[in-house]
C-alpha positions as CSV (number, residue, x, y, z in Angstrom):
1,M,125.9,120.0,73.4
2,S,123.6,121.7,75.9
3,L,124.2,122.8,79.5
4,I,121.5,121.4,81.7
5,V,120.7,122.1,85.4
6,M,118.8,119.2,87.0
7,K,117.2,119.6,90.4
8,F,116.0,116.6,92.5
9,G,113.9,117.1,95.6
10,G,114.1,115.0,98.8
11,S,111.5,112.5,97.7
12,S,113.5,111.7,94.6
13,V,116.6,110.8,96.6
14,G,114.9,109.5,99.7
15,T,116.2,105.9,99.5
16,T,119.3,104.3,98.0
17,E,117.1,102.8,95.3
18,R,115.9,106.2,94.3
19,M,119.4,107.7,94.5
20,Q,120.6,105.1,92.0
21,R,117.6,105.9,89.7
22,V,118.5,109.6,89.9
23,A,122.2,108.8,89.2
24,R,121.3,106.8,86.1
25,R,119.0,109.7,84.9
26,I,121.9,112.1,85.3
27,V,124.4,109.8,83.5
28,E,121.9,109.5,80.6
29,N,122.2,113.2,79.9
30,R,126.0,113.2,80.3
31,D,126.4,110.3,77.9
32,A,124.2,112.1,75.4
33,G,126.9,114.8,75.3
34,H,125.4,117.4,77.6
35,K,127.1,119.3,80.4
36,V,125.2,118.7,83.6
37,V,124.9,120.6,86.9
38,V,122.7,118.9,89.5
39,V,121.1,120.5,92.6
40,V,119.9,118.1,95.3
41,S,117.8,118.5,98.4
42,A,118.2,116.6,101.7
43,M,117.1,112.9,101.5
44,G,113.5,112.3,102.4
45,D,112.5,113.6,105.8
46,T,116.1,114.5,106.9
47,T,115.4,118.2,107.4
48,D,112.3,117.5,109.5
49,D,114.2,114.9,111.5
50,L,117.0,117.4,112.2
51,I,114.5,120.1,113.3
52,D,112.8,117.6,115.6
53,K,116.1,116.6,117.2
54,S,117.2,120.3,117.7
55,R,113.9,121.1,119.5
56,E,114.3,118.1,121.8
57,L,117.5,119.8,123.0
58,N,116.4,123.4,122.8
59,P,112.8,124.5,122.0
60,N,114.1,127.9,120.7
61,P,117.5,127.2,119.1
62,P,119.6,130.1,117.7
63,A,119.0,130.7,113.9
64,R,122.7,130.6,113.2
65,E,123.1,127.1,114.7
66,M,120.0,125.9,112.9
67,D,121.6,126.9,109.6
68,M,124.8,125.0,110.6
69,L,122.7,122.0,111.4
70,L,120.2,121.9,108.5
71,T,122.8,122.4,105.7
72,T,124.3,119.0,106.6
73,G,121.3,117.3,105.1
74,E,122.1,118.5,101.6
75,Q,125.8,117.8,102.0
76,I,124.9,114.1,102.8
77,S,122.8,114.0,99.6
78,V,125.4,115.5,97.2
79,A,128.2,113.3,98.6
80,L,126.2,110.1,98.2
81,L,125.0,111.0,94.8
82,S,128.5,111.8,93.6
83,M,129.6,108.4,95.0
84,T,126.8,106.7,93.1
85,I,127.7,108.3,89.8
86,H,131.4,107.3,90.3
87,G,130.1,103.8,90.9
88,L,128.5,104.0,87.4
89,G,131.9,104.8,85.9
90,R,131.5,108.5,85.4
91,Q,133.3,111.5,86.9
92,A,131.4,113.7,89.4
93,V,132.2,116.3,92.0
94,S,130.0,117.4,94.9
95,M,130.0,121.0,96.2
96,T,128.4,122.8,99.0
97,G,126.5,126.0,98.2
98,W,129.5,128.2,99.2
99,Q,131.9,126.1,97.2
100,A,129.6,126.6,94.2
101,G,130.0,130.4,94.7
102,I,126.5,131.2,96.1
103,R,126.6,134.4,98.2
104,T,123.6,135.5,100.3
105,E,122.5,138.4,102.5
106,S,123.2,138.1,106.2
107,V,119.9,136.6,107.3
108,H,119.7,133.2,108.8
109,A,116.9,130.7,107.9
110,K,115.5,132.7,104.9
111,A,118.4,134.4,103.2
112,R,118.2,135.7,99.7
113,I,120.9,135.1,97.1
114,T,122.8,138.3,96.3
115,D,125.4,136.9,93.9
116,I,126.7,133.7,92.3
117,R,130.4,133.2,91.3
118,P,130.3,129.9,89.5
119,D,134.1,129.7,88.6
120,K,134.6,126.3,90.3
121,I,131.5,125.0,88.5
122,H,132.8,126.0,85.1
123,E,136.2,124.6,85.9
124,A,134.7,121.2,86.8
125,L,132.5,121.2,83.7
126,H,135.5,122.0,81.5
127,D,137.2,118.9,83.0
128,G,134.3,116.8,82.0
129,Q,132.8,116.3,85.4
130,I,129.2,116.2,86.5
131,V,128.8,119.0,89.1
132,I,126.5,118.2,92.1
133,V,125.6,121.2,94.2
134,A,123.9,121.2,97.6
135,G,120.6,123.2,97.4
136,F,119.1,125.4,100.0
137,Q,122.3,127.0,101.2
138,G,124.9,129.7,100.7
139,M,127.4,131.9,102.5
140,T,127.6,135.6,103.4
141,E,130.5,137.8,102.4
142,D,132.0,137.4,105.9
143,G,131.8,133.6,105.8
144,E,128.6,132.8,107.7
145,I,126.6,129.7,106.4
146,T,123.0,130.5,105.6
147,T,119.9,128.7,104.3
148,L,117.4,130.0,101.8
149,G,114.2,128.8,103.6
150,R,112.1,125.8,102.9
151,G,111.9,125.1,99.2
152,G,115.1,126.9,98.7
153,S,116.6,124.2,96.5
154,D,114.3,125.2,93.7
155,T,115.7,128.7,94.1
156,T,119.3,127.4,94.1
157,A,118.7,125.5,90.8
158,V,117.1,128.4,88.9
159,A,119.6,130.9,90.2
160,L,122.5,128.6,89.2
161,A,120.9,128.1,85.8
162,A,120.9,131.8,85.3
163,A,124.4,132.2,86.5
164,V,125.9,129.5,84.3
165,Q,123.6,130.4,81.4
166,A,122.1,127.0,81.2
167,D,119.9,126.0,78.2
168,V,117.3,124.6,80.5
169,C,116.6,124.1,84.2
170,E,114.7,120.9,84.9
171,I,112.9,120.5,88.3
172,F,112.2,116.8,89.0
173,T,109.5,115.8,91.4
174,D,107.1,112.9,92.1
175,V,104.5,113.9,89.5
176,D,104.7,114.4,85.7
177,G,104.5,118.2,85.8
178,I,102.3,121.0,87.0
179,Y,98.7,120.1,87.4
180,S,95.5,122.2,87.5
181,T,95.4,121.5,91.3
182,D,97.0,119.2,93.8
183,P,96.6,115.7,92.3
184,R,96.5,114.3,95.8
185,V,93.1,116.0,96.3
186,V,91.8,115.8,92.7
187,K,92.8,112.5,91.1
188,N,91.7,113.5,87.7
189,A,93.5,116.9,87.7
190,R,94.7,118.2,84.3
191,K,98.4,118.2,83.5
192,L,99.4,121.5,81.9
193,D,101.8,121.4,78.9
194,E,102.9,124.9,79.6
195,I,102.1,127.8,81.9
196,S,103.2,131.4,82.1
197,Y,105.7,132.8,84.7
198,D,102.9,135.1,86.0
199,E,100.4,132.3,86.4
200,M,102.9,130.0,88.0
201,L,104.1,132.7,90.4
202,E,100.5,133.3,91.5
203,L,99.9,129.6,92.1
204,A,103.2,129.3,94.0
205,N,102.4,132.2,96.2
206,L,98.9,131.0,96.8
207,G,99.9,127.6,98.1
208,A,100.8,125.3,95.2
209,A,103.8,123.5,96.5
210,V,105.3,122.3,93.1
211,L,107.6,125.3,92.8
212,H,109.0,127.8,95.3
213,P,107.8,131.4,94.5
214,R,111.4,132.8,94.6
215,A,112.5,130.2,92.0
216,V,109.7,131.4,89.6
217,E,110.7,135.0,90.3
218,Y,114.3,134.2,89.3
219,A,113.2,132.3,86.2
220,K,111.0,135.2,85.1
221,Q,113.7,137.8,85.8
222,Y,116.5,136.0,84.0
223,N,114.3,134.3,81.4
224,V,115.3,130.8,82.5
225,K,113.6,128.0,80.6
226,L,112.0,126.0,83.4
227,V,110.6,122.5,83.0
228,V,108.9,120.5,85.8
229,R,108.9,116.8,85.2
230,S,108.8,113.4,87.0
231,S,112.0,111.7,88.3
232,F,110.2,108.3,87.9
233,N,109.6,108.4,84.2
234,H,110.6,110.1,81.0
235,N,107.2,111.7,80.2
236,E,107.1,115.3,78.9
237,G,106.8,117.7,81.7
238,T,105.4,121.2,82.0
239,T,107.3,124.2,80.6
240,V,107.1,127.5,82.5
241,K,107.7,130.4,80.1
242,E,107.0,134.0,79.4
243,E,103.7,133.5,77.6
244,A,101.9,130.2,77.5
245,V,99.3,129.1,74.9
246,M,95.9,129.1,76.4
247,E,94.0,125.9,75.9
248,Q,90.8,126.2,74.0
249,G,87.9,126.8,76.5
250,I,90.1,126.9,79.6
251,V,89.9,130.2,81.3
252,V,91.2,129.1,84.8
253,S,94.5,127.3,84.6
254,G,94.8,126.2,88.2
255,I,93.3,126.0,91.7
256,A,95.6,126.5,94.7
257,F,94.9,126.4,98.4
258,D,96.8,127.5,101.4
259,K,96.1,125.8,104.8
260,D,98.4,128.1,106.7
261,V,96.0,131.0,107.3
262,V,95.1,133.0,110.4
263,R,92.8,136.1,110.3
264,I,93.5,138.9,112.8
265,S,91.0,141.7,113.3
266,I,91.7,145.0,114.9
267,L,88.4,146.6,116.2
268,G,87.5,150.2,117.1
269,V,90.4,152.0,115.4
270,E,90.3,155.8,114.9
271,D,89.3,156.5,111.3
272,V,92.2,159.0,110.7
273,P,94.9,159.1,108.0
274,G,98.0,157.1,108.8
275,V,96.3,154.3,110.8
276,L,96.9,151.5,108.3
277,A,100.5,152.8,107.7
278,G,101.1,152.6,111.4
279,V,99.8,149.1,111.9
280,F,101.2,147.5,108.8
281,G,104.5,149.4,109.0
282,A,105.1,147.9,112.4
283,L,104.2,144.4,111.2
284,A,106.6,144.8,108.2
285,D,109.4,145.9,110.5
286,G,108.8,142.8,112.5
287,G,109.1,140.6,109.4
288,I,105.4,139.7,109.3
289,N,104.1,139.0,105.7
290,V,100.5,140.2,105.5
291,D,98.2,138.9,102.8
292,I,94.6,139.9,102.4
293,I,93.4,143.2,104.1
294,V,89.8,144.2,104.5
295,Q,88.5,147.3,106.2
296,S,84.8,147.5,107.2
297,G,82.6,150.6,107.2
298,V,83.1,153.4,109.7
299,M,80.7,154.0,112.6
300,G,81.1,156.8,115.1
301,G,84.5,157.7,113.8
302,K,85.8,154.2,114.5
303,A,86.7,151.5,111.9
304,D,87.4,147.7,112.0
305,F,89.8,146.0,109.7
306,S,91.0,142.4,109.3
307,F,94.0,140.8,107.6
308,T,95.5,137.4,107.1
309,I,98.9,136.0,107.9
310,G,100.6,132.7,108.3
311,S,99.6,130.8,111.4
312,G,103.2,130.7,112.7
313,D,103.3,134.5,112.9
314,R,100.1,134.9,114.9
315,D,101.6,135.4,118.4
316,K,104.3,137.7,117.1
317,A,101.8,139.8,115.2
318,L,99.5,140.2,118.1
319,A,102.5,141.2,120.3
320,I,103.6,143.8,117.8
321,I,100.0,145.2,117.5
322,E,99.8,145.4,121.3
323,G,103.3,147.0,121.5
324,N,102.1,149.6,119.0
325,R,98.9,150.4,120.8
326,S,100.0,153.8,122.1
327,A,100.6,154.9,118.5
328,V,97.5,153.2,117.0
329,P,94.8,152.9,119.8
330,Y,92.1,150.3,119.3
331,R,89.3,148.7,121.3
332,E,90.3,145.0,121.0
333,T,91.9,142.4,118.7
334,T,90.7,139.0,117.8
335,S,92.2,136.1,115.9
336,E,90.7,133.2,114.0
337,D,92.4,130.0,112.9
338,E,91.2,126.8,111.2
339,L,90.9,128.9,108.0
340,V,92.1,128.2,104.5
341,K,92.6,130.3,101.3
342,V,91.3,128.9,98.1
343,S,92.3,130.6,94.8
344,I,91.6,130.3,91.1
345,V,94.3,131.5,88.7
346,G,94.3,132.0,85.0
347,A,95.5,134.5,82.4
348,G,92.1,134.2,80.7
349,M,90.3,135.7,83.6
350,V,91.1,139.3,82.7
351,S,89.0,139.1,79.5
352,N,86.2,136.8,80.6
353,P,83.5,138.2,82.8
354,G,81.7,136.1,85.4
355,V,84.7,133.9,86.4
356,A,84.7,135.1,90.0
357,A,80.9,135.0,90.1
358,K,81.0,131.3,89.3
359,M,83.5,130.7,92.1
360,F,81.1,132.4,94.6
361,R,78.1,130.5,93.2
362,V,79.9,127.1,93.6
363,M,80.7,127.9,97.3
364,A,77.1,129.1,97.9
365,E,75.7,125.8,96.5
366,L,78.0,124.0,99.0
367,G,76.8,126.1,101.8
368,V,80.2,127.6,102.4
369,S,80.5,131.1,103.9
370,I,83.2,133.4,102.4
371,K,85.0,135.4,105.1
372,M,87.4,137.5,102.9
373,V,88.0,138.0,99.2
374,S,91.1,139.2,97.2
375,T,91.4,139.7,93.5
376,S,93.8,140.6,90.8
377,E,93.8,140.5,87.0
378,I,94.6,136.8,86.9
379,K,93.4,135.4,90.3
380,T,90.6,135.4,92.8
381,S,91.1,134.2,96.4
382,C,88.6,133.4,99.1
383,V,89.2,132.7,102.8
384,I,86.9,130.1,104.2
385,E,86.7,127.6,107.1
386,S,89.0,124.7,106.6
387,G,86.4,121.9,107.0
388,P,85.0,121.9,103.4
389,L,88.3,122.6,101.7
390,Q,88.5,119.4,99.6
391,D,84.9,119.5,98.6
392,V,85.3,123.1,97.5
393,V,88.5,122.4,95.5
394,R,86.9,119.4,93.7
395,A,83.7,121.4,92.9
396,L,85.6,124.3,91.5
397,H,87.8,122.0,89.5
398,T,84.7,120.6,87.9
399,A,83.0,123.9,87.4
400,Y,85.8,125.4,85.5
401,G,86.1,122.4,83.1
402,L,89.4,121.1,84.4
403,D,88.5,117.5,85.1
404,T,90.0,114.9,82.8
405,A,89.4,111.2,82.3
406,D,92.9,110.3,83.4
407,Q,93.9,109.4,86.9
408,V,97.1,111.0,88.2
409,F,99.5,108.7,89.9
410,V,101.8,110.3,92.4
411,G,105.2,108.7,93.0
412,G,107.3,106.0,91.5
413,P,106.6,102.4,90.7
414,S,108.1,101.2,94.0
415,E,105.5,103.1,95.9
416,R,102.5,101.5,94.1
417,R,100.3,99.6,96.6
């Protein structure tokens, strides 16, 4: 008998038909003799609908009240799924995040898990019940409800798997596993049988939406066996593990892209020690996550530098820079949107020269100008204009030998047109 954590996203439980399919999938594991803990997201577009309704009433709602509102979506899912399983003649119990013992820091909208006390989960499993936990949510030590940020149900599932010492954590989605790039953009993307934690973490941080970065961090930290697979079939998925076997001839494992990119430039800054610390320290204090940083050459004792952030943080970042102008004087600031970041990731890059050069050559042949570059041992990222994104991704996918003869189908049979 194994202990399995199964996580289903919003698309997997978006309709009553899909909810019933998920329930049957869960019951299959229970009837095979396994103990089962399930983590569920809100149904379909429920979270987006709740956000839209809140903004109709208040364009800038308090973060605490948003957490109170958004956690209801997952509570609907777990209750309906538990009812569905009971309808199949099996015992199940639904729990909110706080009932499941998930404790978080006191930050609304993007709290981090600090502790999990899974006593109630173990009691229910001991009684032979399937435990269904609301993802994306927890509670502070003083009883405040919090959410973990978008994609937080992945984090809930992996953190629970670590806490209950599950044998495996299965993340169910609308594709068969992790692919070499988004199969909605490249229909003949390559399905990966396995991928390392480090490669997956890079891909997740660089825009691949299949797993939340914090979930991968938890899996790596606690050595949780993580499998990504389809909720619409029983095909083998992709295993995320400490070290993955590199496929013969494949140096680049995946291509990720991030459409949420803004470049901010600060021009005419004094070239003296402490300038970068002053600027980026102020941005960090303001909760702004900075990605790529590039400083140009110095002329007349003045320097220019640019950095990228998420588009939603642009106005706040510019206000922070302006508010810090007395400490770090500058001539002017500029910002540029309609940019994307395209990245190649692969453990084999560290020992194969010319991988980045091929990326630059492909973009040159497409007439694409590269605005910024960032590299590490296993990834290279380029910031470019958004227009040619899909052409660039497809060309890179072909150039690195990732194309296959198979066509990826996204979604279940009921979605086929």
